[in-house]
C-alpha beads as a LAMMPS data file, in Angstrom:
LAMMPS data file: protein, C-alpha beads

250 atoms
249 bonds

1 atom types
1 bond types

-500.0 500.0 xlo xhi
-500.0 500.0 ylo yhi
-500.0 500.0 zlo zhi

Masses

1 110.0

Atoms # bond

1 1 1 0.244 -0.240 0.254
2 1 1 1.087 3.107 -1.027
3 1 1 1.412 5.505 2.065
4 1 1 1.105 9.481 1.137
5 1 1 2.740 12.285 3.073
6 1 1 1.220 15.351 4.514
7 1 1 2.844 18.874 4.041
8 1 1 4.325 18.541 7.236
9 1 1 5.401 15.152 6.666
10 1 1 7.201 16.545 3.625
11 1 1 8.591 19.581 5.791
12 1 1 10.287 17.428 7.865
13 1 1 11.406 14.531 5.334
14 1 1 13.492 17.690 3.364
15 1 1 15.017 18.674 6.513
16 1 1 16.189 15.105 7.124
17 1 1 17.482 15.474 3.620
18 1 1 19.097 18.522 4.144
19 1 1 21.488 16.685 6.790
20 1 1 21.898 13.789 4.161
21 1 1 23.068 16.214 1.284
22 1 1 25.196 18.389 3.149
23 1 1 26.796 15.206 4.341
24 1 1 27.544 13.446 1.193
25 1 1 28.751 16.805 -0.222
26 1 1 31.585 17.159 3.343
27 1 1 32.681 13.880 2.436
28 1 1 33.791 14.656 -1.013
29 1 1 37.160 15.537 -0.058
30 1 1 37.823 12.815 1.678
31 1 1 37.491 10.918 -0.882
32 1 1 40.896 9.425 -2.299
33 1 1 43.324 6.852 -2.585
34 1 1 44.524 5.373 0.110
35 1 1 40.909 5.792 2.545
36 1 1 39.623 2.568 3.712
37 1 1 35.768 2.617 3.177
38 1 1 35.536 1.869 7.264
39 1 1 36.779 5.267 7.897
40 1 1 35.014 6.997 5.392
41 1 1 31.377 4.845 6.905
42 1 1 32.901 6.442 10.449
43 1 1 33.046 10.018 9.455
44 1 1 29.325 9.725 7.984
45 1 1 28.197 7.842 11.301
46 1 1 29.643 11.260 13.476
47 1 1 28.176 14.187 11.198
48 1 1 24.588 12.407 10.643
49 1 1 24.255 12.300 14.591
50 1 1 26.347 16.700 14.119
51 1 1 23.806 17.224 12.658
52 1 1 20.592 16.219 14.847
53 1 1 20.368 12.637 12.186
54 1 1 19.944 9.597 12.987
55 1 1 21.878 6.908 10.704
56 1 1 19.343 5.212 8.549
57 1 1 20.467 2.153 7.696
58 1 1 21.104 1.062 11.139
59 1 1 17.627 0.521 11.140
60 1 1 17.550 -2.289 8.806
61 1 1 17.824 -5.694 10.999
62 1 1 21.109 -6.774 10.905
63 1 1 22.913 -4.279 8.881
64 1 1 25.148 -2.051 11.128
65 1 1 26.177 0.517 9.770
66 1 1 25.759 4.284 8.404
67 1 1 26.172 2.882 4.257
68 1 1 26.649 0.897 1.913
69 1 1 29.738 1.947 0.130
70 1 1 30.862 0.300 -3.212
71 1 1 34.409 0.084 -5.219
72 1 1 33.978 -0.786 -9.027
73 1 1 32.034 -4.134 -9.233
74 1 1 30.382 -4.313 -6.220
75 1 1 26.781 -3.088 -6.697
76 1 1 24.653 -2.299 -4.041
77 1 1 24.549 -3.106 -0.336
78 1 1 28.523 -3.732 0.879
79 1 1 29.125 -2.773 3.941
80 1 1 32.236 -1.170 5.122
81 1 1 35.288 -2.718 5.945
82 1 1 39.052 -2.132 6.185
83 1 1 39.400 -2.124 1.775
84 1 1 41.193 1.140 0.351
85 1 1 40.094 3.461 -2.305
86 1 1 42.518 2.871 -5.031
87 1 1 42.659 5.438 -7.908
88 1 1 40.987 5.296 -10.737
89 1 1 38.508 3.214 -8.836
90 1 1 34.462 3.574 -8.851
91 1 1 33.280 4.363 -5.829
92 1 1 29.557 4.314 -4.928
93 1 1 28.139 6.179 -1.213
94 1 1 24.826 4.869 -0.724
95 1 1 23.589 6.534 2.528
96 1 1 20.599 7.400 4.236
97 1 1 19.241 9.625 7.570
98 1 1 16.873 9.284 9.545
99 1 1 15.326 12.157 10.891
100 1 1 11.759 13.311 12.831
101 1 1 10.716 9.987 12.138
102 1 1 10.704 9.984 8.362
103 1 1 13.537 8.203 6.311
104 1 1 16.215 10.175 3.343
105 1 1 18.443 8.123 1.167
106 1 1 20.793 9.011 -1.733
107 1 1 23.918 7.302 -4.049
108 1 1 26.028 8.956 -5.386
109 1 1 29.242 7.222 -7.560
110 1 1 32.668 9.201 -9.009
111 1 1 35.564 8.293 -9.940
112 1 1 38.864 7.885 -6.969
113 1 1 41.706 10.662 -8.209
114 1 1 42.117 13.901 -10.777
115 1 1 43.707 11.207 -13.899
116 1 1 41.221 11.574 -17.003
117 1 1 39.858 8.462 -18.335
118 1 1 36.953 9.174 -20.833
119 1 1 35.866 5.845 -20.860
120 1 1 34.321 5.857 -16.683
121 1 1 33.353 9.234 -17.107
122 1 1 31.377 8.800 -19.417
123 1 1 29.709 5.627 -17.955
124 1 1 28.511 7.957 -14.854
125 1 1 27.290 10.789 -16.500
126 1 1 25.031 8.314 -18.353
127 1 1 23.759 7.540 -14.863
128 1 1 23.616 11.133 -13.782
129 1 1 21.875 12.137 -17.140
130 1 1 19.368 9.662 -16.540
131 1 1 18.775 10.940 -13.053
132 1 1 17.779 14.304 -13.644
133 1 1 15.652 13.180 -16.693
134 1 1 13.799 10.462 -15.156
135 1 1 12.872 13.524 -11.850
136 1 1 11.818 15.533 -14.604
137 1 1 9.176 12.801 -15.525
138 1 1 8.355 11.732 -12.182
139 1 1 5.351 14.537 -11.287
140 1 1 2.133 14.882 -10.881
141 1 1 -0.419 12.852 -13.514
142 1 1 2.765 10.734 -15.029
143 1 1 2.620 7.006 -14.099
144 1 1 5.639 5.200 -12.123
145 1 1 6.005 3.495 -15.952
146 1 1 6.790 6.923 -17.089
147 1 1 9.946 6.377 -14.814
148 1 1 10.583 3.285 -15.878
149 1 1 10.886 3.289 -19.607
150 1 1 12.901 6.196 -19.160
151 1 1 15.495 5.114 -17.413
152 1 1 15.881 1.587 -19.064
153 1 1 15.858 3.878 -22.630
154 1 1 18.317 6.309 -21.505
155 1 1 21.267 3.677 -19.917
156 1 1 19.977 1.112 -23.123
157 1 1 20.897 3.374 -25.025
158 1 1 23.989 4.787 -23.963
159 1 1 25.302 1.193 -24.085
160 1 1 25.284 -0.343 -20.672
161 1 1 22.604 -3.016 -18.784
162 1 1 20.339 -1.806 -16.559
163 1 1 20.001 -4.122 -13.135
164 1 1 16.960 -5.464 -13.171
165 1 1 17.121 -6.788 -9.812
166 1 1 17.508 -3.930 -8.302
167 1 1 14.519 -1.100 -7.815
168 1 1 13.826 2.815 -6.580
169 1 1 11.197 3.037 -4.158
170 1 1 8.603 4.888 -2.087
171 1 1 10.442 5.680 1.891
172 1 1 8.907 7.604 4.564
173 1 1 8.253 6.324 8.303
174 1 1 10.389 2.773 6.365
175 1 1 13.320 3.405 4.538
176 1 1 11.765 0.837 1.593
177 1 1 7.427 1.625 1.314
178 1 1 5.197 1.084 -1.791
179 1 1 5.533 1.612 -4.813
180 1 1 8.537 -0.299 -5.974
181 1 1 10.026 1.607 -8.828
182 1 1 11.621 -0.574 -11.537
183 1 1 14.485 0.693 -13.641
184 1 1 12.506 -1.175 -16.575
185 1 1 8.753 -1.301 -17.635
186 1 1 7.970 -4.644 -16.866
187 1 1 4.324 -4.182 -16.708
188 1 1 2.042 -2.129 -19.486
189 1 1 2.345 1.548 -18.432
190 1 1 -1.186 2.089 -18.102
191 1 1 -1.252 -0.258 -15.060
192 1 1 1.933 0.692 -13.028
193 1 1 0.562 2.921 -10.282
194 1 1 -0.174 6.871 -10.943
195 1 1 2.314 9.098 -9.558
196 1 1 0.308 11.635 -6.984
197 1 1 1.009 14.778 -4.115
198 1 1 2.129 13.820 -1.300
199 1 1 4.138 10.477 -2.628
200 1 1 7.557 10.468 -1.759
201 1 1 10.180 8.618 -3.762
202 1 1 13.435 7.798 -4.382
203 1 1 14.587 7.016 -7.610
204 1 1 17.468 5.246 -8.142
205 1 1 19.100 4.267 -11.446
206 1 1 21.737 0.985 -10.770
207 1 1 23.075 -0.141 -14.180
208 1 1 26.608 -2.048 -15.530
209 1 1 28.697 -1.335 -18.247
210 1 1 27.649 -4.702 -19.965
211 1 1 26.434 -7.470 -17.670
212 1 1 23.391 -7.189 -15.920
213 1 1 23.929 -10.489 -14.405
214 1 1 24.015 -9.982 -10.571
215 1 1 25.165 -12.511 -7.586
216 1 1 26.277 -12.494 -4.138
217 1 1 29.788 -11.523 -3.136
218 1 1 31.737 -14.330 -1.713
219 1 1 31.724 -14.075 2.201
220 1 1 29.282 -11.597 2.625
221 1 1 25.702 -11.776 3.433
222 1 1 24.986 -8.450 1.645
223 1 1 27.216 -7.059 -0.813
224 1 1 26.188 -7.975 -4.581
225 1 1 28.077 -7.823 -7.246
226 1 1 28.306 -8.005 -11.183
227 1 1 28.980 -11.595 -12.306
228 1 1 31.626 -11.222 -14.894
229 1 1 33.655 -7.860 -13.288
230 1 1 31.694 -5.349 -14.714
231 1 1 32.085 -2.022 -13.274
232 1 1 28.971 -0.807 -11.919
233 1 1 27.379 2.327 -10.789
234 1 1 24.058 3.615 -8.960
235 1 1 22.942 7.470 -8.848
236 1 1 19.868 8.252 -6.054
237 1 1 17.932 11.213 -5.154
238 1 1 14.725 11.422 -3.124
239 1 1 12.040 13.099 -4.027
240 1 1 8.434 14.347 -2.982
241 1 1 5.591 15.017 -5.399
242 1 1 3.439 17.612 -4.641
243 1 1 0.466 19.712 -6.146
244 1 1 2.286 22.161 -8.202
245 1 1 6.106 20.765 -8.350
246 1 1 8.871 18.131 -7.999
247 1 1 10.729 18.872 -5.053
248 1 1 14.201 17.082 -4.602
249 1 1 14.989 16.431 -1.007
250 1 1 18.453 14.956 -1.249

Bonds

1 1 1 2
2 1 2 3
3 1 3 4
4 1 4 5
5 1 5 6
6 1 6 7
7 1 7 8
8 1 8 9
9 1 9 10
10 1 10 11
11 1 11 12
12 1 12 13
13 1 13 14
14 1 14 15
15 1 15 16
16 1 16 17
17 1 17 18
18 1 18 19
19 1 19 20
20 1 20 21
21 1 21 22
22 1 22 23
23 1 23 24
24 1 24 25
25 1 25 26
26 1 26 27
27 1 27 28
28 1 28 29
29 1 29 30
30 1 30 31
31 1 31 32
32 1 32 33
33 1 33 34
34 1 34 35
35 1 35 36
36 1 36 37
37 1 37 38
38 1 38 39
39 1 39 40
40 1 40 41
41 1 41 42
42 1 42 43
43 1 43 44
44 1 44 45
45 1 45 46
46 1 46 47
47 1 47 48
48 1 48 49
49 1 49 50
50 1 50 51
51 1 51 52
52 1 52 53
53 1 53 54
54 1 54 55
55 1 55 56
56 1 56 57
57 1 57 58
58 1 58 59
59 1 59 60
60 1 60 61
61 1 61 62
62 1 62 63
63 1 63 64
64 1 64 65
65 1 65 66
66 1 66 67
67 1 67 68
68 1 68 69
69 1 69 70
70 1 70 71
71 1 71 72
72 1 72 73
73 1 73 74
74 1 74 75
75 1 75 76
76 1 76 77
77 1 77 78
78 1 78 79
79 1 79 80
80 1 80 81
81 1 81 82
82 1 82 83
83 1 83 84
84 1 84 85
85 1 85 86
86 1 86 87
87 1 87 88
88 1 88 89
89 1 89 90
90 1 90 91
91 1 91 92
92 1 92 93
93 1 93 94
94 1 94 95
95 1 95 96
96 1 96 97
97 1 97 98
98 1 98 99
99 1 99 100
100 1 100 101
101 1 101 102
102 1 102 103
103 1 103 104
104 1 104 105
105 1 105 106
106 1 106 107
107 1 107 108
108 1 108 109
109 1 109 110
110 1 110 111
111 1 111 112
112 1 112 113
113 1 113 114
114 1 114 115
115 1 115 116
116 1 116 117
117 1 117 118
118 1 118 119
119 1 119 120
120 1 120 121
121 1 121 122
122 1 122 123
123 1 123 124
124 1 124 125
125 1 125 126
126 1 126 127
127 1 127 128
128 1 128 129
129 1 129 130
130 1 130 131
131 1 131 132
132 1 132 133
133 1 133 134
134 1 134 135
135 1 135 136
136 1 136 137
137 1 137 138
138 1 138 139
139 1 139 140
140 1 140 141
141 1 141 142
142 1 142 143
143 1 143 144
144 1 144 145
145 1 145 146
146 1 146 147
147 1 147 148
148 1 148 149
149 1 149 150
150 1 150 151
151 1 151 152
152 1 152 153
153 1 153 154
154 1 154 155
155 1 155 156
156 1 156 157
157 1 157 158
158 1 158 159
159 1 159 160
160 1 160 161
161 1 161 162
162 1 162 163
163 1 163 164
164 1 164 165
165 1 165 166
166 1 166 167
167 1 167 168
168 1 168 169
169 1 169 170
170 1 170 171
171 1 171 172
172 1 172 173
173 1 173 174
174 1 174 175
175 1 175 176
176 1 176 177
177 1 177 178
178 1 178 179
179 1 179 180
180 1 180 181
181 1 181 182
182 1 182 183
183 1 183 184
184 1 184 185
185 1 185 186
186 1 186 187
187 1 187 188
188 1 188 189
189 1 189 190
190 1 190 191
191 1 191 192
192 1 192 193
193 1 193 194
194 1 194 195
195 1 195 196
196 1 196 197
197 1 197 198
198 1 198 199
199 1 199 200
200 1 200 201
201 1 201 202
202 1 202 203
203 1 203 204
204 1 204 205
205 1 205 206
206 1 206 207
207 1 207 208
208 1 208 209
209 1 209 210
210 1 210 211
211 1 211 212
212 1 212 213
213 1 213 214
214 1 214 215
215 1 215 216
216 1 216 217
217 1 217 218
218 1 218 219
219 1 219 220
220 1 220 221
221 1 221 222
222 1 222 223
223 1 223 224
224 1 224 225
225 1 225 226
226 1 226 227
227 1 227 228
228 1 228 229
229 1 229 230
230 1 230 231
231 1 231 232
232 1 232 233
233 1 233 234
234 1 234 235
235 1 235 236
236 1 236 237
237 1 237 238
238 1 238 239
239 1 239 240
240 1 240 241
241 1 241 242
242 1 242 243
243 1 243 244
244 1 244 245
245 1 245 246
246 1 246 247
247 1 247 248
248 1 248 249
249 1 249 250
């Protein structure tokens, strides 16, 4: 069931979104070769608390970290560890804040280091552009299928592959709520939920270089990786649908 939010709810979620966006912006100078992902997670945790929030991912049963930190072929849900970032790595930060009873969620993917790498940059640019365009069609009167179709079309036209098992989602009191927002159109568009004011959505673009197949990472109960070692990326923002506009909250 889709749980619509009141204007007051959205104002509270907006506050959590500001905390999350500020924390993600402030961590960027730390993201350099040689830094371990558990060090990054500890900094994210501390910053969220400093700004009056709570690390939302720690509310997931059994998950004890503030973030999921993925390198190269790691797709999603990778816990922080002693692994250190390397020059040229593709690195995804997925993080959430729980504030005033509501969750927000966001993910960014970057290249570690300053050296030029046109192939990797083109790979990431495709995801950023797709997320921006997906948010443009996420408006009252459209349907969830408009978002799904756009994500699939844009990523495939760029020459990459959507990972179909992983989706965007609603969020609010719970980190994952209805509706599910696939990165591809898996049913007739007119049968997908209509987008209406009061929806709060985490729009996610999760894709890989060529193979769309994923598997569990050996020795880890959380982490998913591409089955052939392909690079993967994830871009995510939390948005709210209102009568007049779509608000980007993270």
